C-alpha positions as CSV (number, residue, x, y, z in Angstrom):
1,M,-11.2,-83.0,75.0
2,N,-14.0,-85.3,73.8
3,P,-12.4,-87.5,71.0
4,K,-15.4,-86.9,68.8
5,I,-15.1,-83.1,69.0
6,K,-11.3,-83.3,68.5
7,R,-11.8,-85.3,65.2
8,S,-14.4,-82.8,64.0
9,L,-12.1,-79.8,64.7
10,T,-9.2,-81.6,62.9
11,R,-11.3,-82.1,59.8
12,W,-12.4,-78.4,59.8
13,I,-8.8,-77.2,60.2
14,N,-7.7,-79.5,57.3
15,L,-10.5,-78.2,55.1
16,L,-9.6,-74.5,55.9
17,S,-6.0,-75.1,55.1
18,L,-6.9,-76.8,51.8
19,S,-9.2,-73.8,50.9
20,L,-6.4,-71.3,51.7
21,L,-4.0,-73.2,49.4
22,I,-6.6,-73.2,46.6
23,V,-7.2,-69.5,47.0
24,A,-3.4,-68.8,47.0
25,G,-3.0,-70.9,43.8
26,M,-5.8,-69.0,42.1
27,A,-4.4,-65.7,43.1
28,S,-1.1,-66.6,41.5
29,H,-2.9,-66.7,38.2
30,L,-4.8,-63.4,38.4
31,P,-3.6,-60.4,36.4
32,A,-1.4,-58.0,38.3
33,A,-2.8,-54.6,39.3
34,E,-2.7,-52.0,36.5
35,A,0.6,-50.1,36.7
36,H,0.9,-46.3,36.5
37,P,1.2,-45.2,32.8
38,A,4.9,-44.4,33.4
39,Q,5.4,-48.1,34.3
40,Q,3.3,-49.6,31.6
41,T,4.6,-50.8,28.2
42,G,3.2,-48.9,25.3
43,C,3.2,-45.3,24.0
44,Y,2.0,-42.3,26.1
45,F,1.6,-38.6,25.6
46,T,1.9,-36.1,28.5
47,A,0.6,-32.5,27.9
48,G,3.3,-29.8,28.1
49,P,3.4,-26.4,29.9
50,G,0.1,-24.6,29.4
51,G,-1.6,-27.7,28.1
52,N,-2.0,-29.0,24.6
53,L,-4.8,-28.5,22.0
54,Y,-6.4,-31.6,20.6
55,F,-8.4,-31.9,17.4
56,H,-11.3,-33.9,16.0
57,S,-9.2,-34.7,12.9
58,P,-5.5,-35.0,12.1
59,V,-5.2,-31.5,10.7
60,N,-4.4,-28.2,12.4
61,L,-7.6,-26.3,11.5
62,K,-9.0,-24.1,14.3
63,T,-12.5,-25.1,13.4
64,T,-11.7,-28.8,14.2
65,L,-10.4,-27.9,17.7
66,A,-11.9,-30.3,20.3
67,G,-10.5,-28.9,23.5
68,L,-7.4,-28.4,25.7
69,L,-5.5,-31.2,27.5
70,P,-4.5,-29.9,31.0
71,E,-0.7,-29.6,31.6
72,G,0.8,-32.7,33.0
73,T,-2.0,-35.1,32.1
74,T,-1.0,-38.4,30.4
75,Y,-2.9,-40.4,27.8
76,P,-2.2,-43.6,25.8
77,V,-1.4,-43.2,22.1
78,T,-3.3,-45.5,19.8
79,L,-2.7,-44.2,16.3
80,R,-0.4,-42.0,14.3
81,T,-0.3,-40.4,10.9
82,A,2.3,-40.7,8.1
83,G,5.4,-38.7,9.1
84,D,4.3,-38.8,12.8
85,F,2.8,-35.3,12.5
86,F,-0.3,-36.2,14.5
87,Y,-1.0,-38.8,17.2
88,Y,-4.4,-40.0,18.4
89,I,-4.7,-40.1,22.2
90,Q,-7.4,-41.9,24.2
91,I,-8.9,-39.5,26.7
92,D,-11.3,-42.0,28.3
93,T,-13.4,-45.0,27.2
94,T,-15.6,-42.9,24.9
95,R,-13.4,-39.9,23.8
96,G,-10.2,-39.3,22.1
97,G,-8.5,-36.7,19.8
98,W,-5.5,-35.9,17.7
99,I,-2.6,-33.9,19.0
100,Q,0.0,-32.3,16.8
101,R,3.4,-33.5,17.9
102,L,5.2,-30.3,17.1
103,N,2.9,-28.3,19.5
104,G,4.8,-29.6,22.5
105,G,4.3,-32.2,25.1
106,T,6.3,-35.4,25.9
107,M,6.1,-38.8,24.3
108,T,7.2,-41.7,26.5
109,G,7.3,-45.5,26.2
110,D,7.7,-47.7,23.1
111,C,6.0,-45.6,20.3
112,G,7.5,-47.6,17.4
113,P,4.7,-50.2,17.2
114,V,1.8,-47.6,17.2
115,P,-0.2,-48.4,14.0
116,Q,-0.5,-45.8,11.3
117,D,-3.9,-44.4,10.3
118,T,-3.9,-44.7,6.5
119,R,-7.2,-42.9,5.9
120,L,-7.3,-39.8,3.7
121,L,-8.5,-36.6,5.3
122,T,-11.6,-36.8,3.0
123,D,-12.5,-40.0,4.8
124,F,-13.1,-38.2,8.2
125,D,-16.7,-37.3,8.9
126,T,-15.5,-34.5,11.2
127,L,-14.3,-32.5,8.2
128,C,-16.3,-30.6,5.5
129,V,-15.6,-32.4,2.2
130,V,-16.6,-30.9,-1.2
131,S,-16.6,-32.8,-4.4
132,T,-16.7,-31.9,-8.1
133,T,-16.9,-34.1,-11.1
134,T,-15.6,-31.5,-13.5
135,P,-12.8,-28.9,-13.3
136,I,-14.1,-25.5,-12.0
137,P,-12.5,-22.0,-12.1
138,T,-11.0,-20.4,-9.0
139,Y,-10.8,-16.8,-8.0
140,T,-8.7,-14.5,-5.8
141,D,-11.7,-13.1,-3.9
142,P,-14.7,-14.6,-2.2
143,G,-17.0,-12.5,-4.4
144,L,-15.7,-14.5,-7.4
145,S,-15.0,-11.4,-9.4
146,R,-11.3,-11.8,-10.1
147,A,-10.3,-15.1,-11.8
148,D,-6.8,-16.4,-10.8
149,G,-6.3,-18.3,-14.0
150,S,-6.5,-21.7,-12.3
151,R,-9.1,-24.5,-12.1
152,L,-9.9,-26.9,-9.3
153,S,-9.5,-30.5,-10.7
154,A,-12.3,-33.0,-10.4
155,G,-12.1,-34.8,-7.1
156,S,-12.9,-34.5,-3.4
157,Y,-11.2,-32.0,-1.1
158,V,-11.3,-30.8,2.5
159,A,-12.9,-27.3,2.7
160,I,-11.1,-24.9,5.1
161,S,-12.9,-21.6,4.6
162,Q,-16.2,-20.3,3.3
163,A,-17.9,-17.1,2.4
164,P,-21.5,-16.6,1.1
165,G,-21.7,-18.8,-2.0
166,A,-18.0,-19.8,-2.1
167,Y,-15.4,-22.2,-0.6
168,I,-11.6,-22.6,-0.3
169,V,-10.1,-26.1,0.0
170,M,-6.7,-27.4,1.1
171,F,-4.4,-29.4,-1.1
172,D,-1.9,-30.3,1.7
173,E,-0.6,-28.7,4.9
174,A,1.0,-25.8,3.0
175,R,-1.2,-25.2,-0.1
176,S,-4.8,-24.3,-0.6
177,S,-7.0,-23.4,-3.6
178,G,-8.5,-20.1,-4.7
179,W,-12.1,-19.3,-4.1
180,F,-14.7,-21.2,-6.2
181,S,-18.5,-21.3,-6.4
182,A,-20.4,-23.3,-3.9
183,S,-23.0,-24.2,-6.5
184,S,-20.3,-26.1,-8.5
185,V,-19.7,-28.7,-5.8
186,T,-21.6,-31.2,-3.6
187,T,-20.8,-31.2,0.2
188,R,-20.9,-33.6,3.1
189,G,-19.8,-33.2,6.7
190,P,-20.0,-30.2,9.1
191,C,-19.7,-27.5,6.4
192,A,-21.9,-25.0,8.3
193,G,-19.2,-24.6,11.0
194,L,-16.3,-23.6,8.7
195,A,-14.1,-20.7,9.5
196,E,-14.8,-17.5,7.5
197,P,-11.9,-15.5,6.0
198,G,-10.4,-13.0,8.4
199,K,-11.7,-14.6,11.5
200,A,-9.5,-15.6,14.5
201,Y,-10.2,-18.2,17.1
202,G,-9.0,-19.1,20.6
203,L,-9.8,-21.6,23.4
204,T,-11.0,-20.5,26.8
205,L,-9.1,-21.5,29.9
206,E,-10.5,-22.6,33.3
207,G,-12.7,-20.0,35.0
208,T,-13.3,-17.8,32.0
209,V,-16.3,-15.4,32.3
210,I,-17.6,-13.5,29.3
211,R,-18.3,-9.9,30.4
212,Q,-20.3,-7.1,28.8
213,E,-17.4,-4.6,29.1
214,P,-13.5,-5.0,29.2
215,A,-13.4,-4.8,33.0
216,A,-13.2,-7.4,35.7
217,S,-16.1,-5.7,37.6
218,A,-18.4,-5.6,34.6
219,D,-21.6,-7.7,34.4
220,G,-21.3,-10.9,32.6
221,L,-22.6,-14.5,32.3
222,P,-23.5,-15.8,35.8
223,F,-21.1,-18.7,35.3
224,A,-17.7,-19.6,33.8
225,V,-17.8,-21.1,30.3
226,P,-16.4,-24.6,30.0
227,A,-12.6,-24.7,29.7
228,G,-11.6,-25.4,26.1
229,S,-14.6,-23.7,24.5
230,L,-13.8,-22.4,21.0
231,V,-14.5,-18.7,20.7
232,E,-14.4,-16.4,17.7
233,I,-12.2,-13.4,18.4
234,L,-14.1,-10.3,17.1
235,E,-11.6,-7.6,18.1
236,G,-8.6,-6.8,20.3
237,P,-6.5,-6.9,22.1
238,Q,-7.2,-3.6,23.8
239,P,-6.7,-2.4,27.4
240,G,-9.7,-2.3,29.8
241,D,-10.3,-0.5,33.0
242,D,-6.8,-1.7,34.2
243,P,-4.3,-0.6,31.5
244,A,-2.0,-3.5,32.4
245,V,-4.7,-6.1,31.3
246,M,-5.5,-6.6,27.7
247,W,-9.0,-7.8,26.6
248,Y,-10.5,-9.5,23.5
249,R,-14.1,-9.2,22.4
250,V,-15.3,-12.8,21.6
251,Y,-18.3,-14.7,20.5
252,L,-19.4,-18.1,21.8
253,A,-22.7,-19.5,20.6
254,P,-25.4,-19.2,21.8
255,Y,-24.4,-16.3,24.1
256,A,-24.1,-12.6,23.1
257,P,-20.6,-11.3,22.3
258,G,-18.6,-10.1,25.2
259,W,-15.2,-9.5,26.6
260,V,-12.6,-11.8,28.2
261,P,-9.0,-10.9,29.4
262,A,-6.2,-12.0,27.1
263,H,-4.8,-14.3,29.8
264,A,-8.1,-16.3,29.7
265,I,-7.6,-17.4,26.1
266,F,-5.1,-20.2,25.2
267,D,-1.9,-18.8,23.6
268,S,-3.7,-15.4,23.0
269,A,-0.3,-13.7,23.0
270,A,0.5,-15.4,19.7
271,L,-2.8,-14.3,18.1
272,P,-2.3,-11.4,15.8
273,P,-4.7,-8.4,15.7
274,V,-7.9,-9.2,13.8
275,F,-7.4,-7.9,10.2
276,A,-10.0,-7.7,7.5
277,A,-10.0,-10.7,5.1
278,T,-9.7,-8.5,2.0
279,Q,-8.1,-5.1,2.3
280,A,-8.2,-2.3,-0.3
281,A,-4.7,-1.3,-1.0
282,P,-3.8,2.1,0.4
283,S,-2.3,4.6,-2.1
284,G,0.9,6.6,-1.9
285,S,3.4,4.0,-0.7
286,D,6.9,4.8,-1.9
287,V,8.4,1.5,-0.6
288,T,8.6,-1.3,-3.2
289,A,9.9,-4.8,-3.3
290,L,10.3,-7.7,-5.7
291,V,8.8,-11.1,-4.9
292,T,10.8,-14.3,-5.2
293,D,9.9,-17.8,-6.3
294,N,7.1,-19.6,-4.4
295,T,5.6,-16.3,-3.0
296,R,2.0,-16.5,-1.8
297,A,-0.1,-13.6,-0.5
298,W,-2.2,-14.4,2.5
299,T,-5.4,-13.0,4.1
300,L,-3.6,-12.7,7.4
301,P,0.0,-12.6,8.6
302,D,-0.2,-16.1,10.0
303,V,-0.3,-19.4,8.1
304,Y,-2.5,-21.0,10.7
305,Q,-5.3,-18.4,10.7
306,G,-4.8,-16.9,7.2
307,K,-5.7,-18.3,3.8
308,I,-3.8,-18.1,0.6
309,I,-5.2,-15.4,-1.7
310,V,-2.9,-16.0,-4.8
311,E,0.6,-17.1,-5.8
312,L,2.5,-14.1,-7.0
313,S,4.8,-14.4,-10.0
314,A,8.6,-14.3,-9.3
315,G,10.0,-10.9,-10.2
316,M,6.7,-9.0,-9.7
317,Q,7.1,-5.6,-8.1
318,V,4.8,-4.9,-5.2
319,S,4.1,-1.8,-3.0
320,V,4.8,-2.3,0.7
321,M,1.9,-0.8,2.6
322,S,2.6,-1.7,6.2
323,G,4.5,-4.0,8.5
324,P,6.3,-5.8,9.9
325,V,3.9,-7.9,11.9
326,T,5.1,-11.1,13.6
327,G,3.2,-14.3,12.8
328,A,3.5,-18.0,12.1
329,I,5.4,-18.9,8.8
330,R,5.3,-22.7,8.8
331,L,2.7,-25.3,9.4
332,D,5.2,-28.1,10.3
333,S,6.9,-26.2,13.1
334,N,6.4,-23.3,15.6
335,A,8.6,-20.9,13.5
336,T,7.5,-17.3,13.3
337,G,8.7,-14.4,11.2
338,N,7.9,-10.9,10.0
339,W,5.1,-10.2,7.5
340,Y,4.4,-7.2,5.3
341,L,1.1,-6.0,3.8
342,V,1.8,-5.6,0.1
343,A,-0.3,-4.4,-2.9
344,W,0.1,-5.5,-6.5
345,G,-2.9,-3.7,-8.0
346,P,-5.5,-0.9,-7.3
347,A,-7.6,-3.2,-5.1
348,A,-5.4,-6.3,-4.7
349,S,-3.4,-6.7,-1.5
350,G,-2.3,-9.4,1.0
351,W,0.3,-10.4,3.5
352,V,3.7,-11.8,2.4
353,W,6.5,-13.2,4.6
354,E,9.6,-11.1,4.4
355,G,11.7,-14.1,3.3
356,R,9.9,-13.9,0.0
357,L,10.6,-10.2,-0.6
358,V,13.7,-8.4,-2.0
359,F,13.4,-4.7,-1.0
360,D,14.3,-2.2,-3.6
């Protein structure tokens, strides 16, 4: 080989070898490929069987529902509330939401260092907040005709229910106020979308079509509504053309009310029948009971969907009008129990958990 060519090739080979060594050295300092969440350090949440609800705020109000996390999907946890009742999960780079730990799902990884969100609920712009500078009277009914003898102290509160010209606010996860006049408070946040008393809600699952009649062959919307849509349940459940399939009549803005099968609504089996918010007490009941300490009458036989009407005095005798009906009895667990519709006056009635009743 020509000596000149041989020297040139030798230089190119040496330069190529040096370049490969430099590249290898640089590669040794690059970050490793991102591991699967199960292999990463940090705290992660995996949705349980049937999926998990997530909320815009760390409070289990159906009007703050944001959607449904599909079963088996895993998300990083970035915040928690005091007591670890709620965790904030990051869905993608722009979206997240709060999941209630007691609603199921699996936590993995090192969750101890997850920082605590110290904000008050009234700090969240996703909740309706009402404020008053002076104490205002509260009532047992949304028409503000029956005073309950209490007053709402000056301060700011999260509103959880509304009626024309009136609100109810929550004090904590287990206690709420009576009704009070909307003209007595100032408001901020999404108050127009508050739940109204006596209404029930559910989330649609994948492939749900709203139909004009309770039948799979009935005309309906020409598309399936998005999974996780919050619908108001107007009535049901009731059988349709197939007696084995139960249906709910629902409303999803901006569409007309229609029918969906019970299996198309998240956890619809746990939803009680839709009762009126205020019920005139029937007459003629010969079953009575005494109420114990800490007895509250509710608009519905379910602490998630109902609202407190009034706290009844221990030892009061009530007439038992109907029941039992099974519904949720605690906000900090999935416990359920039997409820009875009781009356304590000519036009005063509500639902009471059987654990607060001593039958005569």
